[in-house]
N, C-alpha and C positions, 0 to 999 in steps of 0.2 A: 240482139243485145249491144248495148253501148259499152265503149270504153272510158275507163276513167280518167277524169281530166285535173290536173291538181289545181288546187286553190292557191288563191295570190300567197295565203298563208303558209302553205304547206313547205315543210323546209326540202331543199332540192336531194336529190339522192346522191348529189356528188359531193354533198358536203362529209366531212370526216366523223366518223362513228364518236361515241364518247370511249372513254378510253375502258369503262368497263364493259362495253360492247362489242369492241372489236375482237376479232377471234376467228380462227380456221384458217386453212392453208398448210403447208407442210412445214413451215419454217416459222416458228413466234417470234423470231425476231425481223420477221419481214415486213416492210412499212407498208404493204398492202393490206394487211390487215386491219388498217385503220379506215377502210373506206367500205362502204358495202358490196358484196360481194356480187359480181356481173355488173360494174359501173365502169367509166372509162377511165377516172383516176385508180380505181382497182387494177383495172386491166394494166393499164399503164407502168403501175409500181407493181405489177405482178411481173412484169416483163423486165424488169429490172432484175429480179431474181433468178428467172428461168432463161432467159436468154445469152446471158454469159454461157451459161451450163450447155445449151445447145450448140454455141457457136465452137466452145472448146470439146466437144464429143466430135464433131466434125472435124475439126484440125487434128484430133487425136488418131480417129480412124485413117485419116490421109497419109499421116504420117507414120503411123504403124504399117500400112499396107504398102507404102513405098520402101518405107526399110526393110520390110519383111521379105519383098518380092524383089527389093531393086530395081523397082522400075517406077521411078519419081515422075516421069511423064504422066503418070495417072494419079496425081496427090491433088491437082487443083481440080479437075473436073469429079474427081470422086469425094474431095472436101466440100465443095459448093454443093452439091448433090445432098450430101448426108446433112450440114448445116440445114438445108432448107428442110430436107425432111423431118429434122426434129424441130425447128420454129413449127412448123405444120403441127406436129404431135402436141406440141406445149400451148398452142395458142388457136388453134381452131373451133373447140368448144368453146372455151371461155369467150373468144371473139364473137360468134355468134349470138350467144347467150348474153352479153354485154350489149350487143346493139339492138336486141329485143327488148330489153327492161324498160327502153327509152320510148316503146309505144304506150307504155302506161295501160296494161292490160289488166281487167280486174283480176285480183290474188290468184283465184284458184285456177285462171285460164294461165296467167304467168307462169305459175308453176307449172304446169305441164310443158308449157311452151320451152321454158329454160331446161327442164329435164331432157326435152326431145333434141333441144341444140347440142347438150351435153352426149346426147347418144350419139348425135350426129358427128360431132365432133371427135368422138372414140373411132368410130367408122372410118372418119378422114386421117384419124392418126394412126389406125392398122394400114390403111392402104398407105399410106406414106412410109410406114415401116416395111411394106412388102415392097414398095417401088425402091428404097435404098438396098435393098436385100438383092432386088433383082439386079440391078446396076452392078453391085460388088461381085455376084455372081457371073456376072456376064463379064466383068474384067478377068476374074479366076479363069473362066472357061478360056481366055485368051493364051494364058499362060499352060496349057497343056495339062492341068490336073494337079499342078503344084498346090500346095497347102501354105497357109499362114503360120508360122512359127508361135502356137499357141502353149503355155505350159500344161503339161499333161495334167496335173492337178485340176487345172480350170475344165478342160475337156472332160474329164472323169464327172464332175460334179455336174457339168451343164446336161451330161447324159443322164445322171441319177433323177436329175429334177425333173428333166423330161419324161422318164418312164412313171413317176409319181405322182406328178401335178398337170402333167399336159400341158396345156396352154393357159393355166391359170396364172403363172407368173408374168407372163405376157401381158395379159388384159390387165391383172391388178398393177402392173406398171403405169400403162396407160391411164387407167382411171385416177391413179394419184397424180401424174403430172399432167394429163389431159382437162382436168376442170371439174372429176368427177369428185375430188374430196371436198372442194370448194362448194359444191351445190350440197353438200350434206350443211356447210357453215351457213350457206343462203336459206334453207329450210327453216333454222332455227334462228335467224336474223331477228325477223319480227319478234318472235317471244322474248328474245335478249333484249331488246329494244323498249319491249312492255314491261319487262321487267325491271329496267332501267328508270321507266317513266314511274314505276310504282315507289321507286326507292326515292325519287326526288319528289315524288308527292307526301312521301312520309316525312321527308327532310323538311319541306316548308310547313306541315303539320307541327312537327316539332320547334322549329322556328317561331311559328304563330303563337306556340305554347309558351315559349322560352320569351316571348316579346313580354304576353299577358303576365307572365310572372314578374319578369324584370318592371313592369309598371307598378304592381304590387311593392315590388321590392324598393322603387324609389318612394313609393308613397310612404313605407314603414321606416325605411331610414330616415327620410327627410322630415319626417312628423312624427317620432317616436315619444312615446309620452316622457320620458327622462329627460329630452331635449327639451320639450317645453317647461314641464316642471321647474328644472332647473333654471330656466331663463324667467317664469315669472317669480320665483323664488328670488334670483335676482332683483327682479325689479321692487317686488314686496319690501326687500330690506333698504333699496335705493330711496323710495318714496318718501320717507321721513327725514331721511339725512342728506341725502344726493339727489333731490327731485330733477334737477336737470341731466342728471347720468339716467335717472330713471326713465325720463321723457326721451331721451336718447336710445336707449335700449330696444323702449317699445318701437320705437321709428325703424330701427335697423330690423328687429323681429319683423314689423310689417311688410319691409322691403325685401327680406328674404324668402317670407311667403308667398308675396306677389309675383316674385321671380321664380316661385318653384312650383305651385299650384296650378298656374295655366299648362303647364308641360304635362301635366298628368291627365288632362281631359282627352276623352274617346276619341275624338277628332283630332287629336293630334298625336301621330304616329312615333314611335321611338326611332324611327329610319330618321325621321326630321330635324332630328338633335343637332346642331352645330356647335363647333367649339368656343365660338364666341357665346351662345347661350350659356353654356357650362361654366364659363370664365366668369360672367354675370353670378352665376349662383354662389361660385364660389366666393366672391369678393363680397358678396351681400352677407354670407355666412361669417367671413374673416370680420367684418365690421361689426357683426353682432359678438363675435368672439374676443374681439380687442377692446370692446367694453366692457364685459364680464371680465377681463382680466386686469383692466386699468391701466388701459392704452398703453401695453409693453410690447404689442407685437407690430414689428414693420410688417409691412406687404408690399411686394414688387410684382408686378405684372410687366412681363417682358413676352408681348405675345403682338404681332404685326396686323393690321386691320385685312391685308389678303388672306391670311389664315385663319380669320374668325368666322368665314363662310365655309370654313371644311368641315365635313360631316363627323360627328363625335360620338359614339353612344353615350346616353344619358345615365348618370349614378357613379360611371368608374371617378371620374377626377374629384368629384365630391369627396368620395372616399379616401382618396389619397391624402385631400386637405384635412379630413376629419383624424384620421391616422395621424396625421405630421403634429398637429393642437394636441391629439389626447396624449400620444407617446414620446413627442419631442418637444414641444413648447411648454404645456402644464406642468411638467415634472423638473424643468428647470426654472431657477429663480432668476430674477431679473431681466431684461429686455431680451428680444429674442425676433427672428426674421423666418418669414416664409416667402420663397419666392417661386413663381409659377412662368415657365417659361416655355415656348413653343418655337419649332424650327423644321423646315424640310430639310430632309437628307436623301441623296441621290445614291441610291445602292440597290442599282438594278431597276427594279420601280420604284418611282417616287414615293418615299416613307414621310410620314409624320412622327416627330418625336415631341412628347409633352413632358417636362420634368416639373415637380413638386420637389423644390428644398427646403430644408431647415435646418437651423444650426441648433437644434435641440440637445439631447443628451444621447444621441446616436442609438445605433441596434443593442439591442441584449442578445442575451442567448436565447435563442427559440423564436426572435422576433421576425418578421417577414414573410411567415407562413399563418396567420391569423386569420379568421374567417372572413373579415373584410377582403385583404388581399388574395384570399382564396378565390371569394366572390368575382373579385377584378378579373383574375385569371381564367375563370370559367367563362367570363361571359366574352374576352377576347377571343378565347379558342373556339366557343360558338360560332362567332358570327366572322371572325377571319383565319381560323386554322392556325396554320403553320406562320404566315405573314404577320401574327400581333405577337407581343410581348410584352411583359411585365418584369422590371427587373428593380430591385430594391439594395441600395449598397451604402455604407457609410462614406462619408467626404473627409478627405485628408484634413481639412480643416477645422473638422467636427461637424456634428449632423448628419442628415441622412438624404440621400436622393433616389425618391422612387420615379422611375419614368417607363411611359406607357409608349411603345412604337407600334404603329400602325400603320395600312396603307392609306396615301393620302387621296381623298375624294370628295368632289363637291356635293353637298346637300342638296 
């Protein structure tokens, strides 16, 4: 039978486990649980937890013996042997099993071999414990039968447990600290990884569905019937009395559709959208709205060229611009302005902030929670989780600012 060899694309067993896979060990706070059981990173980080306790126990035994028996000359040899024995107890089985995993044996053989290493480690741990006890008994024999000052309650409890359970507590303790508990975690590790991959696959399917839904939503939102009907109605009324404005409206509509429709082709993924493309769509839309409103909207685009190539989800920015026109500009009489501004913000990881400001009538009661804004928030949550946000607020000088904040990523 041949051994398994890792392929070039296989992940290293030294790599940290996903957060929802890491488990096992005695202490849930321990960093070693972030690594696959019985690997070198796991062994080293596990040592950071257990080795200090081994050293502390050896020092405690040395000081206790020396102070109780007034024999401080025995402190160093007893302490060194106790520390060595404790390190063997907590490390022998895990060390053997960790070395064996790098042989890349077939899974069934590896399980048996790792289990055997743990058993050998437990036997070594028991031998180390007996070695420590034998040396301590030797020291006590030199003191002509004197006993260490142990509280009577502790001695009584030890006698009761010894009668009831025999050697079970001894072997249970060795199992807990000698790698046996981690062996149980090792056995379930592959199943937990498979479950993690299943959740990732389901999440990927969810993202694919959301992207398909988003593409449909883009089509519905950007070419919805009432928008076209209103625009065509405007053209019809202008043809007789203001033919030049009618031509300008048709040109603006053509430019808007030309910038929008290619983004919806099946071979153009929503992940490829850039801030620059979304700015252009908004500019064409505002050109059209400006003609329809009698040239009373002043549009300002404050976006540097280096930001235009950053990734930006489709539909979101145009939704904010439409919202500004519908709820801010149209209800207001007289000139109005809309500003689209983008900037990078260093807040831990670099973030992209995009603002849509208008000087319209401002937020009314209940505004800021409509279907369009709810869809923007849902898309941000789906794509970026807590790393993205949408805020809507009144401006001190009048009007509204809608701000999208999301991670700055190249398309």
